N, C-alpha and C positions, 0 to 999 in steps of 0.2 A: 146125562146127569152132570150138573155143574161141579167143578172142582171146589174143594173146601179149604179155607184158611181157618185155623183155630188159634185164637189168641188167649193165652192163660195169664190173667191179671188185668184188672180194669181201671187202674189209676193212670198216672201220667204217661208212661211208656206204652202200656197196653191199649188204652183208649186212642192214643195218637196213632199207633200202628194200625188199628182197625179202621180208623177214619181215612188214613192215607191209602190203605189197601183198596178201600172202596172208591176213592177218587181216582185211583189208577186203573181199576178193573171193575167194570159194572156187572160182569157176568158171574164173578166168583161168589160162592156162598161163604159168608163170614160169620163165625160164631165167637163171641166174646164171653169168656168164663171167668167169673170173679168169686173167690172163696168167701168174701165178706158180704155184708148186706148193702153196701153202697159202691158206686162206681164214680170215677172221675171227680174225686173230692180233693180239696186243697190241703194236703197234710202239712204244708209249710205254714198255713194260716191257723193251725190248731192252737198254738199258744196264745194267739191274739184273740181268738174266740173264748178261750178259757178265761182270759183276763177281762173280757168285756169290750176290748177295743174294736173287735168285729162284733157288732151287737146281735146280728141275726144268724142263727144256725144255717138257714137256707143259703146264705151267701157263701158258704164253704163249698157248695156243689157247682161245678162248672156246667154240668148237664145232668139229665136223669135218664134211666134206661129207655123210657118210652120215647122221649124226644130224640135221643141219640139213635135208637133203633129205627125210628121213622125216617130221620134225615139221611142216615147212611145205609139203610137197609141191612142192618146188622142184628143178628139174634143175640140178645144179651141175657145171660143166665147168672143171676146172683145167688149167693149162698150155695154155690156148687164148687166143690173142691176136686181138683185133678189129683188123684192119688198115685197114678203111675202112668208111664209112657211105654208103649210097645213100639219100638222103632221098626221092627221087622214087619208088623202088620200096619204100621202108620196109624195108630189109634191111641187115644188116651182113655183112661178109666175115670169116670166122674162119679162122685157121690153127692147127692143133693140133700136137702133138709130131711127127707124121709129116710135117708140112709141107704136107699136102693142104689145099686151100682148100674152104670150104663157105659157102654163102649161107644166112643165117638171118633169116627175116622177123620183123618186129615190128609191133605196133599202137601200142605205146608203148615208148620207149627211155629208160633212165636211165643217164647217164654218171657214174660214180663212180670216175674214173681216178686220183684223188688228186694227189700232187705227185711231182716228181723232184728229186734232189739237184742243187744248183747246182755246176757244175764250172768253177771259175775257170781263167783262162789261166795255168796253171803248167807250165813246161817239165818234161817227164818224168813228168807226172801219169799218163798212160795206161800207162806202162811200169813203174810202181813196184809191185813184187810185195807189199810189206808195207804198202800203203795200203788202208784200209777205210772204208766208209760204215757207218752204223748205221740202216738204214731197213727191212730185211726180215729174215726168219728166216735165209735163206741168208747174208746179211751177218753176222749174229750168229754163225752156225755157223763161218764162216771165221775170225772174230775169236777165238772161243773156242779153236779149234784152234791158232792162232798163240800165244795167251796161254799155253796149256798147254805149248807148246814152250819158251817163255821163262821162265815162272814157274809150274811145276806145283804143284798142291796148293791148299789153301784160302787164304782171305784172311789177311794179316798183321794183327797187332794194331796199334792206333794208335801205340804206342811204337816199333814196329819198321819203320814205313813209311819207305821211302827210306833205309834205314839203311846199306847197304853199297855200295862202289864197283862191285860186280859186278851190282847190280840192273839189270834190263832198263829200257830207255828208251822212253817213249811220247811222241809228239808229237801234240798236239791242235790242229788248224787250225780256229779259230773258237771264240769265247767266248760262244755263246748257250746255250740250254737243253740241247741234246743234247751239245754240247761239254763243258759243265760237269758234266753227269751222268756222262759217260764218264770225265772227269778224276777225279772222286771215286771211281768204281768201280775205276779202274786204280791209284790210290794204295792202295786197300784190297788190291789183288792184289800189292803190293810193287814197283810200277813207279816209276821216277823220271819225273815228268810235267812236260812243258813245254807251256804253252798260248800259242799265238801268235794275237793278235787285231789285225786291221787298224785298228780304231777305238781311241779313247783310253780305253775302259773295257770291262769285261765286261758282258754283259746289256744291250745297247743299247736294249731295250724299256723299261728302267727309267731314271729320272733318275740321274745319276752318284753322288750321295751315298747313294742307296738301294741301289745295286749294290756300293758300297764294302765292306760287311760280307762279301759273298761272296768278293771278292778277298782280303780279309784272312784269311778262314778257309782259303782254298785255299793261300795262302802259308804260313800257320802249319802246315798239314798237310804241307808239304814240296814243294809244286809251285813251279815257276818260271813267272812270267807275263810275257810280252813284249807290250806294247801299242804302238799306233801303228807297227806293222810288219806286213809280209805276206810270205808265201812266194812266191818267184818261180821257184824251180827245185827239183826233187827229183832227186838223183843218187846213184850209187854211187861211181864213179870211184876216185881214189886216196885219198879221204877214209876215215875209219874207219867203213866200212859205209854204209848208206843215210843220206843227209844232206839236210836242207832248207837251201837258201840263201835268206836273207831279203832283202828290199828294201834293208835297211841294209848288207848285205854280211856280216852275221853268219851263221855256219854252225851248225846244230843237228843233231847226229847222233841217229838213232833206230833202234829195233828194230821198232817198230810205230807207225803213224801213222793217225789218224782224221780224215777230212775232214768237217767239220760247219759249213759256212759258210752253211747255210740251204737252202731248197727253193724251187721255183717251180711254179706250177700245170701239171699235165700236160694240155695242151690240144691236142696234135697232131691227134688224131682230130676234135675239134670244129672246129678251124681248117680242116682239110682238107675238112670237110663244109660249110663256109661258115656256121657258126653265129656269131652276134655275140659278140665278146669285149668286155669292158668296159675302162674306163681302167686297171684294175689288171693287164690281160693275162689275166685269168681269164674264164671263161664268164659272160656276163651272164644273169641269171635274174630273174624276178619273185618276189613273195612266196610263190607256189605252187611255186617251184623250176622253173618252166617256162623253157626257153630261148627264143630267137627263133623256133624251130620248135615249134609247140604240141604236136607229137607226141614231142618230145625234152625230157627233164628232166635236170637236173644237180644233184649234191649232193656236198659234201665239199670237199677242198682244191683241187679244180679249178675251183671257181666262186666268184664274189664275193658279198659280203653287204653289208648296210647297217651302218655303224658308228654305233651308237645315239647317242653323244654329239654327233656332227656331222651325221648323216644322209648322209654321203658313202659311196661305194663303197670297200670294202677287201677284201683277200684275206688272211685270217688262218688259217693251217693248224693247227687244233687239233681234238682228237678230239670234244670236247663239241659244238661247233657242227656238226661233220660228221654225228654221229648224229642230231641234231635235223633237219638238212636231209634226211638219208636217210629219216627217218620221214615227213617232209612229202612228199617226192617219191613214196615208196611208196604212201601213202594216195591221193594225187591221181591217179597213173597208174591205180590200180585203179578209182577212181571214174570216170575218163574212159571206161573200157571199159564201165561201167554207165550211160553217158550221164547222169551226175549233173551238175546245174548248178553253177556256181561258188558259189552261195549255199547249197549243201547243207551242213548243219551238220557232216557228217562230214569235210568238206574241211579241210585244215590249211594254215596259213601260217607262215612263219618270219620273225620280226620283225627280227632282226639280231643283232649280236655286240658284246661288250665287250672281247674279247681277254683274258679273265680267265685268268691262268696263274701258276704258282708253281714254284719250284725249290729243292731242298735241296743244299747243298754243304758237306760235312764238318762237319755239325752246325748250320750256319746256314741259314736259310730266308728267301727274299725273293720277292716277286711283286707283280703289279699288276692293275688292272682299269680299263677306261675310258681316258681321256686321261692321259698323263703331262704334267708341266708343260712339258717341252721340246716335245712334240707340240702342246700347246695354243697355245703362243706361236708355233710355226711356222705354225699356222692363223690367226694374227692375232687370237686371242681374248683378251678381257679376263678374266683369271683371278685368283682369290684362292688363296693357298697357305698352309697351316698345317701345323705339325708337333706331334706329341704323343707322349710316352713313356707307355706303359701296360704292365701286366703280363699274362702269360698266364692267371694265376689269382690268388687272394688272396695278397698278399705275405707274410703270416704262415704260409701253407701251404708245406711243403717244396718245394724246386726251382722256386721262382718265377723267371721270366725276363722281362726287359723287352724290349719290342719298340717300334720306332720306326714311327709311322704318319704318312704324308704324305697330306694331303687337298687335292684340287684342286676348286675350285667357282667358280660364277659370282657375282661380287660383287653384281650388281644384284638378284638374287632368292635367292641362296644355294643354287641348285640344284647338286647334286653332279655333277661331270664325270668324276672319276677318283680313284683312291687307290692307294697303294703301301705295303707293310708289309715290314719287315725285322726279323728276330729269330730266335727258335727255335720251340719248341712253341707252337701256337695261331695262327701267322701265317695259315694257310689258313682258319681259322674266321673271322677278321676280314675277310679278302678276300671271303669269301662274303657276309658281311653287307653290305659295300660294293657288291658286284655286284648284290645284290637291291635295295639302296636306289637305285642309279643306274638300274637297269632300271625301277623304279617311279616315277622322277621325283622322288625325295625331295630335301629341302633339308638343309643342315647343321643347321638347327633341328629338323627331323624326326629326324635322326640322334641328336641330343642327347637326344631324348625316347624313343627306342626302348626297349622293355621286354625286355631280353635276360636269358637265364637266368643265375642266380648260385648257386653253392655253392662253398665254398673250393677244392675240387680242380679246378673247371672254369672259373671266371671271378672277376671282382671285382664288388663292388657297383656300381662305376662302370666298366663294361667299356671296354677300350681303344678300341673303335670309337665308343662313345658319348662318351668323353672327347675324341676327335678332333673330333666334332661340336660339343662344348661350346667347345673352343678356337676353332674357326672361327666359331661363332655369336657368341662374345664379341667377336671382331674386327669382325664385321659390325655389332654393336650399338654399337660405339664404346667398349665397356667396357674392352677390353684391346687397344689398338693394338699391332701386332706387327711384327717384322722378322725375316727369315730370315738365315742365316749368309752366303750369297753377297752379299746386298744390303748387309749390314754391312761386309763386306770392301771392297766397292766404295766405300761412303761413307767408310770409314777412310782410303782413298787419295785422297779429294777435298780441296778447298781448305778446307772447313769441316767437319771430322770431328766426329761426336758424341762426347760423353763416355760411356765404357763404365764402368758401375758394377757391380762384382762383389759380389754380396750373400751369398756363401758365407762360411764361417768363415775366419779368418786362416790356419789350417793348410792348408785346401784351396787357398787362394789362393797360398800359398808353393810348394806342390807343382807347380802348373801354372796358368797364367793367360793371358789375352789381353794381348799387349804394350800397355802404356800404360793398362791398366784400373786404376781406383781400387777399393779394397776397403772396403766398409762393410757388415758383416753385417746381414741382415734383422732380426734380433732386437734390434739396437741402432739401427735406422733412425729410429724415432720420436723418440728422445732426441737424435739427431745430425742431424736432417733439415736443419738450417741448413748442413751441410757439402755438401749436394748443390747444385751451381750452378743458379740459376734462369734464367740468361740464355742457356743453350745446350741443344740437344737432348740427351737422355740415353737411353742404351740400357742396360737392366737385364739382368744375366746371372747365372745360377747353373749348376748342373750340367746339368739337363734342362729347366728352364723353369718349375718350380712355385714355388720360393721367390722367383724374380724376378717372377712374377705377383703374389704377395702384396705384395712391395715396391712394385710398380707401383700396386696399389690403395691402399696407404698414401699414396704420393705424390699420387695423383689426389685422394684425399679431403682432402688438405691444399692443394688448389688448383693442383697442378702438372699441366699438360696435355701438355707436350711430352716425354712419357716413353713409350718403347716397350719391349716385352718381347722378348728374343732367344729365338725358338722353338728348342727342342732344346738350348739352353744350350751349355756348353762341350763336352759329349759329342758334339754334332753339329758345332759350330764347328771343332773341331780337325781332323777328317778333311777337311772342306770346304776349310779353309785349305791342308792338305797337297796336295790335288788341284790347287788353284789354283797352288801353287808349282811342281808338276810341269809343269803346262800352260805356265807362264810361263818 
């Protein structure tokens, strides 16, 4: 009798594990068990289907049970829930649609049970008929039905979004990836959208100044954003229809609400079976994806990984890592049944994650990879931070857009630890460059030297990612000492504030400036250098940091050393100052 691999969970990690197991071992019996009615669906695409950007429901499905089963010789069982694991007998108990129990033996088991939505302690949550999640196809189907009741037809144009008092109202609880994607899509469907976020910013995985463009884009598109507040109660009552009562006492009526405050690893089966859970609350696995029981593997959102910049355990629920983990688990379970040793070259290992992710919100794009500055400082790490503005392609080519690149690195050796990028077209490309560089252990000097492709429609001769490396490398060399906007604000409030020297044109200075800044255009600096005080520290500032860098080099070449360049210039300083004012 052939040995059997049972895979529990049929989405990204589970389907990948079953397929890889078959490609590795043609003799094994493979059974894929999925608790829901669908397998291998694109849950990351659900918000875009809900909004109509993905027009066909069938496009959400990577494959179907019949095609998958035939191609990979895998028995697929849908609507079959694994309710328990008997490690001693090496069997799982299944319950199908009829409710009848069945014991299914395994020689190797892969747990790919994913994650479940976090359900905060909100009064009335369980009884709210118009509250939805966005995790599964049935979730999306229910939302689409409700949306068509409220706003039938195709998407509105950008000019007509949120235009009328009769437009339906959508409440988004949570300002992370899924919440923002749903907000964007519902705006396109003609809803008045309110986003409520418990924290003081959207996209908490990003540093505040890098998430600010998303908030601005969402606001300009017509959404209302409520920060530092949370939903405590959902009610119908005497209020105008379903209403969310916030911690502040504010009431937000809605016709449709989406709960998107995050997910947690689905480890109920593993915990009940006595498998070791890690410090993240997810299943602890080794680099082969083996759990504490060598006959049981885990892959996807239910297990933890190594965070490459720190070496610590994390649980980051993203599709890319889930597929890699599934592939690793599938190969290794198949090789186990062939009695292959651990040093067999066909065995796979999973190195770890960077958490690389990106989101688009109403035309703006932002994302990150590796450590954020906030996370790095929370870890107690000594980090260097730099900002650079670069364009998505040659500036003389039509429709060039600037993007802001933030680089986090180790000052001692320049090793890259993380990066964040905010802008429009091309943000994802630069994040991928940074992800590859961090994974490869590159330094900011290496980044400066990368030979990236260039043609006017695709990039610049000095790419935005390479420019970011140059700025950070110049700071490490001591050529261009720099200061960020948050640090400048702090120093300006101190007993001995630096002199801020605005090197833009007088017209630019008159339109907007940093309070108290002096104006001395860079092109007149050499002739008027005696006007720059020599006995006090000076911070040079322009719009984005390039002209002030030139001014800094002029001053340094004339013997001035206590001069720093304001990274990101006024363009970054202004929103950071506004955020600080709101916080204060």
